[in-house]
C-alpha positions in Angstrom: -6.3 -20.9 7.8 -5.6 -17.8 9.9 -3.6 -15.1 8.1 -2.3 -11.7 9.0 -1.8 -8.6 6.8 0.5 -5.9 8.0 -0.1 -2.3 7.2 0.7 1.3 8.3 -0.8 3.5 11.0 -4.2 4.9 10.0 -4.8 2.4 7.2 -6.1 -0.6 9.3 -9.8 -0.1 8.5 -9.0 0.5 4.8 -7.1 -2.8 4.7 -9.9 -4.6 6.4 -12.4 -3.4 3.8 -10.0 -4.5 1.1 -9.8 -8.0 2.6 -13.6 -8.3 2.9 -13.9 -7.4 -0.8 -11.5 -10.2 -1.6 -13.6 -12.7 0.3 -11.8 -12.9 3.6 -13.8 -14.0 6.7 -13.5 -13.3 10.4 -11.7 -10.0 9.7 -10.3 -8.4 12.8 -8.5 -5.1 13.0 -5.3 -5.0 15.1 -2.5 -2.4 15.7 -1.1 -1.8 12.2 -2.4 -5.2 11.1 -5.6 -7.1 10.1 -6.2 -10.7 11.1 -8.4 -12.8 8.8 -9.2 -16.2 7.6 -8.9 -17.6 4.1 -7.6 -20.4 2.0 -4.5 -20.8 -0.2 -6.2 -19.0 -3.1 -7.0 -16.0 -0.9 -3.3 -15.9 0.3 -2.2 -15.6 -3.4 -5.0 -13.2 -4.2 -4.2 -11.0 -1.2 -0.6 -10.6 -2.3 -1.6 -9.7 -5.8 -4.5 -7.3 -4.9 -4.0 -5.6 -1.6 -3.1 -2.0 -2.0 -2.5 -0.9 1.6 -0.7 -4.0 3.0 3.0 -4.2 3.5 3.1 -8.0 3.8 0.9 -11.1 4.4 1.9 -13.5 7.1 0.8 -17.1 7.7 1.1 -18.0 11.4 2.3 -21.5 11.9 2.6 -21.6 15.7 1.5 -19.4 18.6 2.6 -20.2 22.2 3.8 -18.6 25.5 7.4 -18.4 26.5 9.6 -16.5 29.0 13.0 -16.9 27.4 14.7 -17.7 24.1 15.5 -21.3 25.0 11.7 -22.0 25.3 11.2 -20.4 21.9 13.9 -22.7 20.5 12.2 -25.8 21.8 8.8 -24.8 20.4 10.3 -23.8 17.0 12.1 -27.1 16.7 8.7 -29.0 16.9 7.3 -27.3 13.8 7.2 -29.5 10.7 9.3 -27.3 8.5 9.3 -29.9 5.8 5.9 -28.7 4.7 7.4 -25.5 3.2 11.2 -26.2 2.7 13.9 -28.8 2.2 17.4 -29.0 3.5 18.5 -27.1 0.4 16.2 -24.2 1.1 17.9 -21.0 2.2 16.1 -19.0 4.9 16.2 -15.8 6.9 14.5 -14.7 10.1 13.0 -11.4 11.1 12.2 -10.8 14.8 10.0 -8.1 16.4 10.0 -8.1 20.2 7.8 -6.1 22.6 8.6 -7.8 25.9 10.4 -7.2 29.2 11.2 -11.0 29.3 13.0 -10.9 26.0 15.5 -8.0 26.0 17.5 -9.0 22.9 15.7 -9.6 19.7 18.9 -10.8 18.0 19.3 -13.6 20.4 15.7 -14.7 19.7 16.6 -14.7 16.0 19.7 -16.8 16.6 17.7 -19.4 18.6 15.0 -19.8 16.0 17.7 -20.2 13.4 19.3 -22.9 15.5 15.9 -24.6 15.9 15.4 -24.8 12.1 19.0 -25.9 11.5 18.8 -28.6 14.3 15.5 -29.9 12.9 17.1 -30.7 9.6 20.3 -32.0 11.2 18.4 -34.6 13.2 16.3 -35.4 10.1 18.8 -35.6 7.3 22.2 -34.9 8.9 22.6 -31.6 7.0 21.8 -28.0 7.8 20.1 -25.5 5.5 21.9 -22.2 4.9 20.9 -18.7 6.0 20.6 -16.1 3.2 20.0 -12.5 4.3 19.7 -11.0 0.9 17.7 -13.4 -1.3 16.4 -16.3 0.8 13.9 -19.0 -0.3 12.0 -18.8 2.9 11.1 -15.8 5.1 10.4 -16.6 8.8 8.8 -14.0 11.0 9.0 -14.0 14.8 6.7 -11.7 16.8 6.8 -11.5 20.6 4.4 -9.4 22.6 5.0 -9.8 26.4 5.0 -13.7 26.7 3.1 -14.5 23.5 5.2 -15.7 20.7 4.0 -16.2 17.1 6.0 -17.9 14.4 4.9 -17.1 10.9 5.9 -17.5 7.3 6.1 -14.3 5.3 4.3 -15.0 2.1 5.3 -11.7 0.5 9.0 -11.4 0.9 9.9 -7.9 -0.2 7.4 -5.4 1.2 4.3 -5.2 -0.9 4.5 -1.4 -1.2 7.4 -2.0 -3.6 5.1 -2.6 -6.6 7.8 -2.9 -9.3 6.7 0.0 -11.6 9.0 2.6 -9.9 12.1 2.8 -12.1 12.8 6.4 -11.2 12.2 8.5 -8.1 12.6 12.0 -6.6 13.9 12.6 -3.2 11.7 11.1 -0.4 9.1 9.6 -2.7 5.7 8.8 -1.3 5.2 5.1 -0.1 3.0 3.4 -2.7 0.8 1.7 -0.1 0.3 5.0 1.8 -0.5 6.7 -1.5 -3.2 4.0 -2.3 -4.5 4.3 1.3 -4.8 8.1 0.9 -6.8 7.6 -2.3 -9.1 5.0 -0.8 -9.7 7.2 2.2 -10.6 10.1 -0.1 -13.2 7.9 -1.7 -11.4 7.5 -5.0 -12.8 4.7 -7.3 -12.3 6.3 -10.7 -15.6 8.2 -10.7 -14.2 11.5 -12.0 -11.1 13.2 -13.3 -8.1 13.3 -10.9 -5.5 16.0 -10.4 -2.2 16.1 -8.6 -0.4 19.4 -9.3 2.7 18.5 -7.2 3.1 15.0 -8.5 6.8 14.3 -7.9 7.6 10.9 -9.4 4.0 10.1 -10.0 3.1 7.7 -7.3 -0.4 9.1 -6.6 -1.1 9.2 -10.4 -0.2 5.6 -11.0 -2.0 4.3 -7.8 -5.1 6.3 -8.9 -5.0 4.7 -12.3 -4.7 1.2 -10.8 -7.6 1.8 -8.4 -9.8 3.3 -11.2 -9.4 0.1 -13.2 -9.4 -2.2 -10.2 -6.1 -3.6 -11.3 -4.1 -5.4 -8.6 -0.8 -3.7 -7.8 1.0 -7.0 -7.5 1.0 -7.7 -11.2 4.2 -5.7 -11.6 6.2 -7.7 -9.1 8.7 -10.3 -10.4 7.9 -12.8 -7.6 6.4 -13.4 -4.1 8.0 -15.4 -1.3 5.2 -18.1 -1.4 6.3 -19.1 -4.9 9.3 -20.8 -3.3 7.3 -22.7 -0.7 7.4 -26.4 -1.1 3.5 -26.6 -1.2 3.3 -23.8 -3.9 0.4 -24.5 -6.3 1.7 -23.0 -9.5 -1.4 -23.7 -11.6 -3.7 -22.1 -9.0 -1.5 -19.0 -8.9 -1.3 -18.7 -12.7 -5.1 -18.9 -12.9 -5.4 -16.1 -10.2 -2.7 -14.0 -11.8 -4.2 -14.1 -15.3 -7.8 -13.5 -14.1 -8.9 -10.0 -15.1 -12.6 -10.4 -14.4 -12.5 -7.9 -11.6 -11.1 -5.1 -13.7 -13.4 -2.3 -14.9 -13.3 0.5 -17.5 -12.1 4.0 -16.6 -13.9 6.7 -18.5 -12.2 9.8 -17.0 -8.6 11.0 -17.0 -5.7 11.6 -14.6 -3.7 14.8 -14.7 -0.3 15.3 -13.0 2.0 18.3 -13.0 5.0 19.6 -11.2 7.2 22.7 -11.4 10.4 20.7 -11.5 11.7 19.3 -14.8 13.5 16.4 -13.1 10.3 15.3 -11.2 8.2 15.3 -14.4 10.8 13.2 -16.2 10.8 10.7 -13.4 7.0 10.6 -13.3 6.9 10.0 -17.1 9.3 7.1 -16.8 7.2 5.5 -14.1 3.9 6.0 -15.9 5.4 4.3 -19.0 6.7 1.4 -16.9 3.3 0.9 -15.4 1.7 1.0 -18.9 -0.7 3.8 -17.9 0.2 6.5 -20.6 -3.4 6.2 -21.9 -4.9 7.4 -18.7 -2.3 9.8 -17.3 -1.0 13.1 -18.6 2.0 14.7 -16.9 3.5 18.1 -17.7 5.9 20.6 -16.3 4.1 23.7 -15.1 3.8 25.8 -11.9 0.5 25.4 -10.1 -0.2 29.2 -10.4 -0.1 28.8 -14.2 -2.7 26.1 -14.5 -5.6 27.2 -16.7 -8.8 25.9 -18.3 -9.2 22.8 -16.1 -12.4 20.7 -16.0 -12.6 20.5 -12.2 -16.3 20.2 -11.5 -16.7 17.0 -9.5 -13.0 16.2 -9.8 -10.7 14.8 -7.0 -7.5 16.6 -6.2 -4.9 14.9 -3.9 -1.6 16.6 -3.1 1.5 15.7 -1.1 3.4 19.0 -0.9 6.8 19.4 0.8 6.5 19.6 4.6 9.2 22.2 5.1 12.2 20.1 6.2 14.3 21.0 3.1 13.1 24.5 2.5 15.6 27.2 3.4 13.4 29.4 5.7 10.1 28.9 7.5 8.5 31.7 5.5 9.2 29.8 2.3 7.0 26.8 3.3 4.3 29.1 4.6 4.2 31.0 1.4 4.1 27.7 -0.6 1.0 26.6 1.4 -0.6 30.0 0.8 -0.1 29.5 -2.9 -1.6 26.0 -2.6 -4.7 27.4 -1.0 -5.1 30.1 -3.7 -4.6 27.5 -6.4 -7.3 25.2 -4.9 -9.8 28.0 -4.3 -9.5 29.8 -7.6 -8.4 27.0 -10.1 -10.2 24.0 -8.8 -13.7 25.3 -8.1 -16.2 22.4 -7.9 -13.6 19.8 -7.0 -12.8 18.0 -3.7 -9.2 18.3 -2.5 -7.1 16.4 0.0 -3.7 17.6 1.3 -1.2 15.5 3.3 1.4 17.3 5.5 3.1 17.0 8.8 3.4 20.8 9.1 0.3 21.9 10.9 1.3 25.6 10.9 1.7 25.5 7.1 -1.6 23.7 6.7 -3.3 26.7 8.4 -1.8 28.9 5.7 -3.9 27.2 3.0 -6.7 29.5 4.3 -9.5 27.0 3.8 -11.5 25.2 6.4 -11.1 21.4 6.3 -14.3 19.4 6.3 -12.5 16.3 7.5 -9.1 15.7 9.2 -7.4 12.3 9.3 -4.2 11.2 11.0 -1.7 9.2 9.0 2.0 8.3 9.4 4.4 9.0 6.5 7.5 7.2 7.5 8.3 8.6 11.0 6.3 11.8 10.4 2.9 12.2 12.0 0.8 13.8 9.3 -2.6 15.3 8.8 -4.7 14.4 5.8 -7.2 17.2 5.3 -10.2 17.4 3.1 -11.3 20.6 1.4 -14.6 21.1 -0.4 -14.0 23.7 -3.0 -16.8 26.0 -4.0 -17.6 29.5 -5.2 -19.4 31.9 -3.0 -19.9 31.4 0.8 -19.7 28.1 2.6 -23.3 28.5 3.9 -24.6 28.8 0.3 -22.6 25.7 -0.7 -24.0 23.7 2.2 -27.6 24.8 1.5 -27.3 24.0 -2.2 -25.8 20.6 -1.5 -28.6 19.6 0.9 -31.2 20.8 -1.6 -29.5 18.7 -4.4 -29.3 15.6 -2.2 -33.0 15.9 -1.3 -34.0 16.0 -4.9 -31.6 13.4 -6.3 -32.6 9.7 -6.2 -30.0 7.3 -4.7 -27.7 6.2 -7.6 -27.7 2.5 -8.3 -24.6 0.6 -9.1 -24.3 -0.2 -12.8 -23.1 -3.5 -14.2 -20.0 -2.8 -16.1 -18.0 -5.2 -18.3 -14.4 -5.8 -17.3 -11.7 -4.1 -19.4 -8.4 -5.6 -20.4 -5.3 -4.1 -19.0 -2.4 -4.0 -21.4 -0.2 -6.2 -19.2 1.4 -9.3 -20.5 0.2 -12.7 -19.4 2.6 -14.0 -16.8 4.6 -16.8 -18.4 4.3 -20.2 -16.8 7.6 -21.4 -15.3 8.8 -24.9 -16.0 10.9 -25.2 -12.9 9.4 -27.7 -10.4 9.6 -27.6 -6.6 11.6 -30.0 -4.7 
């Protein structure tokens, strides 16, 4: 069947790679989404394992229409009994990019009427709409005249993993954090540092990637678990399969100058069960000493300047970041995310790579810095010489490790 995974600007190719690794076929990158083909098992596996997706949709009907009444007629022809009963509550989310359809709310009402009338004609009763905790999530997407009706298999956005029990102001989106790490090439091959860790999102996502643990294991439920055709045995088998997990032989270090931020990070790390792999402490970045940084990865999401009192404060902060990277993380590779281009220049290091990402509504730069002692020309020459002498590393077979998560208990409730 055809499926669609939604994501965030700049992460489309990363998500496509994730899907191919899960076994998806006919993978096609679209605007903030990836279209692919797979079976029911892949639908379940995608929700459990995708790190950069916000939700996974299953299109049930695609057609052309010029007004909401045509949408109503088409939606009424769908065999809704495949996924729901008259006792199933539902909600509808509509996204409209069209001059023909000027009011997305009216489209929502007409699809709601179509589903209700389908059941009224079938059983003489209407299912109820539930906006807060529905059994079925229906998605309507209109681009010009093309209308796609889909079932949202995820429900609550997949970036809400379930491990975040505490947060600082404006925490980093979990899916964006995972995307940043994957773009930086992180697979758990070294030590990892974040010296402005906030509530610890980058630390926890780094630990999950390092062990190849699906981020969906922390969630209480997915929307597809309430579908009428839900295969509980298949899902339990997929959920409890840890054969893809791998050992992590390095360590993750987080720090922050703020006491409150560190306490929130520690709570989240404990909730995720990652205390064994993550250390968090309160310390200013200027005071970091005796770090084992050769070959390490550093990823930082500093303040962008919106809440600092004066422009010179944020510029001075980024100058300090640059000094910290150059003198305290020699031999490491660093990535910094920020929407403040002027402040990024104050880091004083030349980026070897610049990527564009969207953090909420903020257009950001994700810059890579290769940290070395001496001059850049010496570093480049030494690296080329080393690459010429070194044989290409071969992937080693590694035995999967057990994650300290509990087996998901089987539920006895049966579907209607």
